[in-house]
C-alpha positions in Angstrom: 0.0 0.2 0.4 2.9 2.5 0.0 1.6 3.6 -3.2 -1.3 5.1 -1.7 0.3 6.6 1.6 2.5 10.0 0.6 5.4 10.0 2.3 5.8 6.5 3.5 9.7 6.1 3.5 9.7 9.1 5.7 7.0 7.6 8.2 8.7 4.3 8.7 12.2 5.4 8.7 12.7 4.2 12.4 10.8 1.2 11.5 12.8 0.0 9.1 15.9 0.4 11.4 14.8 -1.7 13.9 15.1 -4.7 10.6 18.9 -4.1 10.0 21.6 -6.6 10.0 23.6 -5.7 13.7 20.8 -3.3 15.2 19.7 -3.9 18.3 15.8 -4.1 18.6 15.2 -1.3 21.4 11.6 -0.3 21.6 11.4 3.7 21.8 8.7 6.3 22.0 9.5 7.1 18.8 9.3 3.8 17.3 5.4 3.6 19.6 4.8 7.2 18.1 5.2 6.2 14.4 4.3 2.6 14.8 0.3 4.5 15.6 0.6 6.7 12.6 1.0 4.0 11.0 -2.0 2.4 12.4 -4.2 5.4 11.3 -2.8 5.7 7.9 -3.8 1.7 7.3 -7.7 3.0 8.5 -7.7 6.4 6.6 -9.1 5.8 3.4 -6.6 6.9 0.2 -7.3 10.5 -1.1 -6.5 9.4 -5.0 -8.0 9.9 -7.8 -7.7 6.8 -10.8 -5.7 8.1 -13.6 -7.5 9.5 -16.8 -5.2 8.8 -19.6 -6.5 11.5 -21.9 -4.9 13.7 -19.1 -1.4 15.1 -18.8 0.5 13.9 -15.8 2.3 16.2 -13.1 4.9 15.0 -11.1 6.1 16.3 -8.3 9.4 16.1 -6.7 11.7 16.9 -3.5 14.2 16.1 -1.1 15.6 16.1 2.1 18.3 14.9 4.6 16.8 11.5 4.9 14.6 10.6 1.8 13.2 11.8 -1.4 9.4 11.8 -2.3 7.7 12.1 -5.6 3.9 12.2 -6.1 2.0 11.7 -9.5 -0.9 14.2 -10.0 -3.1 15.0 -12.4 -5.5 18.1 -13.5 -9.3 17.7 -12.1 -11.3 20.9 -12.0 -8.9 23.1 -12.4 -7.1 21.3 -9.1 -4.0 18.8 -9.0 -5.5 15.9 -7.4 -2.8 12.8 -6.4 -2.7 9.5 -8.9 0.3 7.5 -6.5 2.9 8.5 -4.0 6.5 7.4 -4.3 8.9 7.9 -1.2 12.4 6.1 -0.7 15.1 6.8 2.5 18.2 7.9 1.7 21.2 5.7 2.2 24.8 6.6 4.1 26.1 7.3 1.1 23.2 8.9 -0.9 23.0 11.2 2.1 26.2 13.0 1.5 25.0 13.8 -2.1 25.0 17.1 -2.2 21.4 19.4 -2.1 21.0 19.9 -6.0 22.1 16.2 -6.6 19.4 14.8 -4.5 17.1 17.0 -6.3 18.2 15.4 -9.7 18.0 12.2 -7.1 14.4 12.7 -6.7 13.3 13.1 -10.2 15.4 10.1 -11.5 13.9 7.9 -9.2 11.0 9.1 -9.1 10.1 9.1 -12.7 11.8 5.2 -12.3 9.0 4.3 -10.6 5.8 6.1 -12.4 7.8 5.2 -15.8 4.4 2.7 -16.3 2.5 6.2 -16.5 5.1 8.8 -17.5 6.9 6.7 -20.9 5.3 7.7 -24.1 3.4 10.9 -23.1 4.6 14.4 -22.5 4.5 15.6 -19.0 5.3 18.4 -16.9 8.0 18.0 -13.6 7.4 20.7 -10.5 10.3 21.4 -8.5 11.4 24.0 -5.8 15.3 24.2 -6.5 16.0 26.8 -8.3 19.9 25.7 -8.6 19.0 22.7 -10.9 17.3 24.9 -13.8 21.2 25.9 -14.0 22.4 22.3 -14.0 22.4 22.5 -17.8 25.5 24.4 -17.5 27.5 22.0 -16.3 30.1 20.7 -18.8 31.2 17.6 -17.1 28.8 15.6 -15.0 29.5 13.0 -12.6 29.5 9.2 -13.9 26.6 8.5 -12.0 24.8 11.5 -12.8 25.8 10.8 -16.5 23.6 7.3 -16.4 20.7 9.3 -14.7 20.6 11.9 -17.7 20.7 9.5 -19.9 18.0 7.3 -18.6 15.6 10.5 -18.7 16.1 10.9 -21.8 14.5 8.6 -23.2 11.2 10.7 -21.6 9.1 13.8 -22.7 9.0 16.7 -20.0 9.3 20.2 -19.0 10.3 21.5 -15.7 8.9 24.3 -13.6 10.2 25.5 -10.8 7.5 26.4 -7.7 8.1 27.9 -4.5 9.3 26.5 -1.6 5.6 27.5 0.0 3.6 26.1 -2.5 6.2 22.4 -2.7 3.6 20.6 0.1 6.2 17.5 0.2 9.2 19.7 1.9 7.3 19.4 5.5 8.2 16.1 5.7 6.7 14.3 3.0 3.4 15.1 4.9 0.0 14.7 2.8 -0.5 16.5 -0.1 -3.6 19.0 0.7 -5.3 18.9 -2.7 -7.0 22.5 -1.4 -3.8 24.1 -1.2 -1.8 23.9 -4.6 -3.1 25.9 -7.9 -0.5 25.6 -10.0 -2.6 27.8 -12.7 -2.7 31.1 -9.8 1.5 30.9 -9.8 3.0 34.1 -10.9 4.3 33.4 -14.2 7.9 34.9 -13.7 7.8 31.5 -10.7 6.9 29.8 -13.5 10.3 29.7 -15.0 10.7 26.8 -17.4 13.6 24.9 -18.3 15.1 22.8 -21.0 14.0 19.1 -21.1 16.9 17.5 -19.2 18.1 15.4 -21.5 19.6 18.9 -22.9 21.5 19.4 -19.9 23.4 16.7 -20.9 23.1 16.7 -25.0 27.3 16.7 -25.3 26.7 13.1 -24.1 24.1 12.5 -26.2 25.4 13.8 -29.2 28.3 11.4 -28.9 26.1 8.0 -29.0 24.4 9.8 -31.6 27.5 10.9 -33.4 28.4 7.5 -33.2 26.8 4.7 -35.6 26.5 1.8 -33.7 27.1 -0.1 -37.1 29.2 0.1 -40.4 27.1 -1.0 -43.5 27.7 -3.1 -45.9 28.6 -1.2 -49.1 30.2 0.8 -47.0 32.9 -1.9 -46.1 32.5 -3.5 -49.2 34.1 0.2 -50.4 36.5 0.1 -48.2 37.8 -3.0 -48.5 38.0 -2.3 -52.2 39.9 1.0 -51.8 42.2 -0.7 -49.6 45.7 -1.8 -51.2 45.9 -4.6 -49.1 42.6 -6.1 -48.7 41.5 -5.7 -52.2 45.2 -7.4 -53.4 43.7 -10.5 -51.2 40.2 -10.4 -52.4 42.0 -10.4 -56.4 44.0 -13.5 -55.0 40.4 -15.3 -53.6 39.0 -14.9 -56.9 42.0 -16.2 -59.2 41.5 -20.1 -58.3 45.0 -20.8 -58.7 46.2 -18.9 -56.0 42.9 -19.3 -53.9 44.8 -22.2 -51.4 47.5 -19.8 -51.1 49.3 -19.9 -47.9 49.6 -16.6 -47.8 45.7 -16.1 -47.5 45.3 -19.3 -45.3 42.0 -18.5 -43.8 40.4 -15.3 -45.5 36.9 -15.9 -47.5 34.6 -13.7 -49.3 31.4 -13.8 -47.4 28.9 -15.5 -50.4 25.9 -13.3 -48.9 27.6 -9.8 -48.3 30.8 -10.5 -50.5 33.0 -9.2 -47.6 36.3 -9.9 -47.2 36.2 -12.5 -43.6 38.9 -13.9 -41.5 37.9 -17.5 -39.9 39.5 -17.5 -36.0 41.9 -20.4 -35.4 40.8 -20.3 -32.0 38.1 -22.5 -30.8 35.2 -20.8 -31.2 36.1 -21.0 -34.8 34.7 -16.9 -34.9 34.0 -15.4 -38.4 35.6 -11.7 -38.5 35.3 -9.3 -40.6 38.9 -8.0 -42.4 38.7 -4.2 -41.2 40.8 -2.0 -43.7 43.0 1.0 -42.3 40.9 3.8 -42.5 37.8 1.9 -40.6 40.0 0.7 -38.1 39.5 3.6 -35.9 35.7 3.5 -36.6 35.4 -0.1 -35.5 37.4 0.6 -32.1 34.8 3.5 -31.7 32.1 1.6 -31.9 33.5 -1.2 -29.6 34.2 1.0 -27.1 31.1 3.1 -27.1 30.4 1.7 -23.4 33.8 3.2 -22.4 34.5 -0.7 -21.1 38.2 -1.1 -19.9 41.0 -2.6 -22.6 40.5 -6.4 -22.0 36.6 -5.9 -22.3 37.0 -3.8 -25.0 39.3 -6.1 -26.6 36.9 -9.0 -26.0 34.2 -7.2 -28.0 37.2 -6.0 -31.1 38.8 -9.1 -31.4 35.5 -11.4 -31.3 34.1 -9.5 -34.4 37.1 -7.6 -36.6 40.4 -8.8 -37.4 43.8 -6.6 -38.6 47.2 -7.2 -38.0 48.2 -5.5 -34.3 44.6 -5.0 -33.2 45.9 -5.9 -29.4 48.1 -3.0 -29.7 45.7 -0.5 -31.2 42.6 -1.4 -28.8 45.3 -0.4 -26.0 46.2 2.4 -27.9 43.0 3.9 -28.4 41.6 2.5 -24.7 44.7 4.2 -22.7 44.3 7.3 -25.1 40.5 7.8 -24.7 39.8 11.0 -23.1 36.4 10.4 -21.2 37.6 8.0 -19.7 40.9 9.4 -18.3 38.2 12.4 -17.0 35.8 9.8 -15.5 37.5 6.7 -14.4 39.5 6.4 -10.9 43.0 6.3 -11.0 44.5 4.8 -8.2 48.2 4.7 -9.0 50.7 3.5 -6.4 52.0 7.4 -4.5 55.6 9.1 -5.4 58.2 7.8 -2.9 58.4 10.1 0.3 61.2 12.7 -0.3 63.1 13.4 2.6 63.3 16.2 4.7 65.7 18.1 6.2 66.4 16.9 9.6 67.8 20.2 11.8 70.4 19.9 14.2 69.1 22.3 16.6 65.7 24.0 18.1 64.6 27.2 16.5 66.4 26.4 13.2 63.8 24.9 11.4 59.9 25.3 12.1 56.3 24.6 9.9 52.9 27.1 10.5 49.3 25.9 9.7 45.6 27.3 10.7 42.8 25.3 11.5 39.4 26.3 11.5 37.1 27.8 11.9 36.0 26.0 14.9 32.5 26.0 16.1 31.8 29.0 17.9 35.4 29.7 18.5 37.9 31.3 15.8 41.1 29.6 14.3 44.1 28.0 15.4 47.8 28.8 14.7 50.2 26.2 14.8 54.0 26.4 14.8 56.0 23.2 15.3 59.6 23.1 15.6 60.8 20.3 13.8 63.5 19.0 16.0 62.2 19.4 19.6 58.9 19.4 18.2 57.9 22.0 20.4 54.5 23.5 19.9 52.7 26.7 20.3 49.1 27.3 19.7 47.8 30.7 19.2 44.0 31.8 19.1 43.1 34.2 16.1 39.8 36.2 15.6 40.7 36.6 11.8 43.4 34.6 9.7 44.2 38.0 7.8 48.5 38.0 6.8 48.4 41.0 9.3 47.0 39.1 12.2 49.3 35.6 11.6 52.1 37.6 10.7 51.8 39.7 14.3 51.9 36.2 15.7 54.9 34.7 14.1 56.8 37.8 15.3 55.7 37.3 18.7 57.1 33.7 18.6 60.5 34.9 17.1 60.9 36.8 19.8 60.1 34.2 22.7 61.6 31.5 20.5 64.4 33.4 18.3 64.6 33.6 14.7 64.6 30.3 12.6 66.2 29.8 9.2 63.5 28.4 7.7 59.6 28.4 7.9 57.5 26.3 6.0 53.7 26.3 5.7 50.8 25.4 2.8 49.6 27.9 0.3 47.0 30.0 2.0 46.8 33.3 1.7 48.4 34.5 4.6 51.4 32.6 4.2 52.3 34.1 0.3 51.1 37.5 0.9 53.3 40.6 0.6 53.4 41.1 4.1 54.3 37.9 5.2 56.9 37.3 2.6 58.3 41.1 3.6 58.7 40.1 7.1 60.5 37.0 6.4 62.8 38.6 3.6 63.8 41.7 6.4 64.7 38.7 9.3 66.9 36.6 6.8 64.2 33.7 7.0 63.5 31.3 3.8 59.9 30.9 3.5 59.1 27.6 1.7 55.4 25.8 0.4 53.8 22.8 0.1 52.8 21.8 -3.4 49.2 23.0 -4.4 46.2 21.3 -2.8 48.6 18.5 -1.2 48.8 19.2 2.6 51.0 15.8 3.2 53.7 17.9 2.4 53.7 19.8 5.3 52.0 16.4 7.3 53.8 16.8 10.9 52.1 19.7 11.6 48.5 18.6 9.6 49.0 15.7 11.6 48.2 17.9 14.9 45.1 19.5 13.7 42.5 16.5 14.9 44.4 16.2 18.2 44.3 19.7 18.7 40.5 20.1 17.7 39.3 17.5 19.5 41.3 18.5 23.0 39.8 22.0 22.3 36.0 20.6 21.6 36.2 18.5 24.8 37.5 21.5 27.2 35.1 23.8 25.8 32.2 21.3 26.6 33.4 21.5 29.9 33.4 25.4 30.1 36.9 25.8 28.8 37.1 29.0 26.8 39.6 29.0 23.4 42.4 30.5 24.8 42.5 28.6 28.2 42.2 25.4 26.3 45.1 25.8 23.8 47.1 26.7 26.7 46.2 23.2 28.7 46.8 21.3 25.0 50.2 22.8 24.4 51.5 22.5 28.1 50.0 18.6 27.6 51.7 17.8 24.7 55.1 19.5 24.9 55.3 17.8 28.7 55.2 14.6 27.2 57.9 12.3 25.4 58.2 12.4 21.8 58.5 8.9 20.2 60.4 10.4 17.2 63.1 12.1 19.6 63.0 10.3 22.7 62.7 13.2 24.8 59.8 15.6 25.9 59.4 18.9 23.6 60.2 21.0 26.7 63.7 19.9 27.2 65.0 19.5 23.9 63.8 23.1 23.6 63.9 24.8 26.9 66.5 22.4 28.4 64.4 21.3 31.2 61.5 19.7 32.1 58.5 21.9 32.6 55.7 20.9 35.2 52.2 20.2 33.5 49.3 23.0 34.5 47.9 19.8 36.8 51.2 19.4 39.0 50.7 20.6 42.2 52.9 18.9 44.3 56.9 19.7 43.5 58.3 16.3 42.7 61.6 18.1 41.4 65.0 15.5 41.7 67.1 17.8 39.5 70.7 18.9 41.4 70.5 22.1 42.7 73.4 24.1 41.6 75.1 26.7 44.0 77.8 27.4 41.2 76.3 29.0 37.7 79.0 27.9 36.2 79.0 24.5 37.2 74.9 24.7 36.1 76.0 26.3 32.6 78.5 23.9 32.1 76.3 20.8 33.1 73.0 21.8 31.2 75.4 22.1 28.2 76.8 19.0 28.3 73.5 17.3 28.9 72.0 19.2 26.1 74.5 18.4 23.7 73.9 14.9 24.4 70.3 14.9 24.4 70.7 16.6 20.7 73.0 13.8 19.5 70.5 11.1 21.0 68.0 13.2 19.1 69.5 13.8 15.9 69.6 10.3 15.7 66.7 9.0 16.4 64.9 11.9 14.0 67.4 10.0 10.7 66.2 6.2 12.2 63.1 7.4 12.8 62.4 9.1 9.2 64.5 6.3 7.4 62.0 3.7 9.5 59.0 5.9 8.1 60.5 6.1 4.2 60.7 2.4 3.9 57.3 2.0 5.0 55.9 4.3 2.7 58.0 3.0 -0.1 56.5 -0.7 0.0 53.5 1.4 -1.4 54.6 3.4 -3.6 56.9 3.8 -6.9 58.5 6.2 -9.0 56.7 8.6 -11.5 58.4 9.3 -14.7 57.1 12.3 -16.2 58.8 14.2 -18.6 58.8 17.9 -20.0 56.3 17.5 -23.3 53.8 14.8 -21.7 50.7 16.0 -22.3 48.6 14.8 -18.4 45.5 15.5 -16.4 44.7 17.1 -13.0 42.9 15.9 -10.6 39.7 17.6 -10.2 38.1 19.5 -6.8 34.7 20.3 -6.0 31.5 18.0 -6.9 29.9 18.1 -10.0 32.9 17.7 -12.2 34.5 14.8 -13.8 37.6 13.1 -11.9 40.4 15.0 -14.2 40.4 17.8 -16.0 42.2 18.7 -18.8 44.4 18.4 -21.1 47.6 20.2 -19.6 51.3 19.6 -20.8 54.4 19.4 -18.4 56.7 22.5 -19.2 59.0 22.1 -16.2 60.2 19.5 -13.4 60.8 21.2 -9.4 62.5 19.0 -7.8 61.6 14.8 -7.8 57.8 15.4 -7.2 56.6 19.0 -8.4 55.7 19.5 -12.2 54.6 22.8 -13.5 51.9 22.2 -16.4 50.1 24.7 -18.5 46.5 24.6 -20.5 47.8 22.0 -23.8 48.3 24.3 -26.7 47.4 27.6 -25.5 51.1 29.1 -24.2 49.4 31.9 -23.0 47.5 30.2 -20.4 48.6 30.3 -16.9 50.5 28.0 -15.5 51.1 26.7 -12.3 52.7 23.7 -10.2 51.2 20.8 -8.6 52.4 17.5 -7.2 52.8 14.6 -9.4 50.1 12.4 -7.1 47.3 14.9 -8.5 48.2 14.1 -12.5 47.2 11.4 -14.8 49.4 10.4 -17.6 47.8 10.1 -21.0 49.7 8.7 -24.1 48.9 10.4 -27.3 47.0 8.6 -29.5 48.3 7.3 -32.7 46.2 9.4 -35.8 46.8 6.7 -38.0 46.7 3.4 -35.2 49.9 1.2 -35.9 52.3 1.8 -39.2 51.8 -1.6 -40.8 54.8 -1.1 -43.8 55.8 -3.8 -45.1 59.2 -4.7 -46.8 59.8 -4.0 -50.5 60.1 -7.9 -51.7 57.3 -9.3 -49.0 54.0 -9.8 -50.0 51.5 -7.3 -49.0 49.0 -9.7 -47.8 51.4 -10.5 -44.5 49.7 -7.2 -43.1 47.3 -9.8 -42.1 48.9 -12.2 -40.7 49.7 -12.7 -37.3 52.2 -14.1 -35.8 52.4 -17.7 -34.1 52.2 -16.1 -30.3 49.6 -13.8 -31.2 47.4 -15.7 -33.5 43.5 -15.6 -33.4 
């Protein structure tokens, strides 16, 4: 009866949860209330009408964070009346969809549910999502969206925008009040008409239409006759004295279509069309229409067509397919880790990073000393270059001037103000690769722990500034596994009490002679520095060896064509093509839009690049030696026999 119950999925969501695997059955007042509502619905006469096949249908759809819904309507006496209802509870992954994608998903599922009513008819879709009206401007929808649009293109409909206040499905898909919604009274400026969804994805539809799914017999006959090598075989087959020659063994002319064929020597004994060079690209295009991988595409090709070098040509065609490169997932092994410079003393090399905004707080500026692992946390109300620079100068005034500062490419750290301050102080400033925060991994790894600590302390009434001081004090007072010492000891020469230490249990010796104290302190620090440096070096080697097991060098060269990993939703996985114009170090490359030297160039990490082999315009060159029969063009060696 769910087709007669509006919002059935939303109504039964909590009850459905109890039927899932590994969920303990606990009946709560919420479940009892839902069960009572369901009972009431079952004993209420459904307010629906039988469809009138002479009138057009109207489909009203909506989506929320928990479910999607559609209602099939028809106009009767100037008002819209429900015919049937559809609803679906969203899965965990579907709940992560952006709002516009959810609205499109609701349209797709509702049309699919009511396809019996809607197929081969003109109908109208009502949606309260204005952004959906601009969806046709998205040039490269993702794979799943492409499939939805391709399915919707089979239907004839128009879309109209209906204001949210008049879209009665929005209120948790409650019962549709028939007498409230009168589309005919909606102001004209609110009835914005958009093109059918098929136009949204016209690029995909055109691509399919432009690729004929077959090659006519007349085309085969003409192209085989015009091709020098296939025509030579045809003439040999027509000569009775040469018909049984080993050079043309397996070839024959189909008695019905009169096309040159080749009988496979495989167990399947497949009868294959001999493809002249002029039609090889077309044949591959047809077999790759669904953009399958190499193995499946070759299976399709080898079961239908024959020419020498067919596997190599298929491989080149598939690997260089621009649509596959842009849309298919690509998970290569990461580039090997690059060994960072290990400082030999505190204050030599620091890195900075900004975390936030935090809930009801602000931002946190983290400064990490790479030798001692000592951190300093600053609370920021805003993250302008001036505010960040002020705190960095404060850090330098207390802890000394470092020789190098490392940061990401945030505007605060690439600003003219920040760069000028570092230049005046003689500090070398370096940055991570764009969109590759792993380069600043040591500082990035601190952020989750800092955020967790702050949120936990704030729940107990501690403000942001005090929460940062508590976390900083505890972190710097604990032994760091990379050095074997506490950050405080390596940074200040002594262990500092933690913020909650109220009993002084200091067992360090008392020095009455300051010179003796300084001499003993320097000796202990030198020993600690040597051991810490040794431990840091050993830990880095161990980490690099561990990471190297799942990585391998990726050799790209200047001039190579590549695609760049995309950012954001509703985009293809990769953008491009680009060409590499320079190599920066071991893992960074400067790229520029292909064939556009005036375009902006930028540097990216190799892990964000996907190499694209150039498609050979003539596929494989099959030139033969002057004294060799041209029929060898179609004969494979024994190791590549069909």
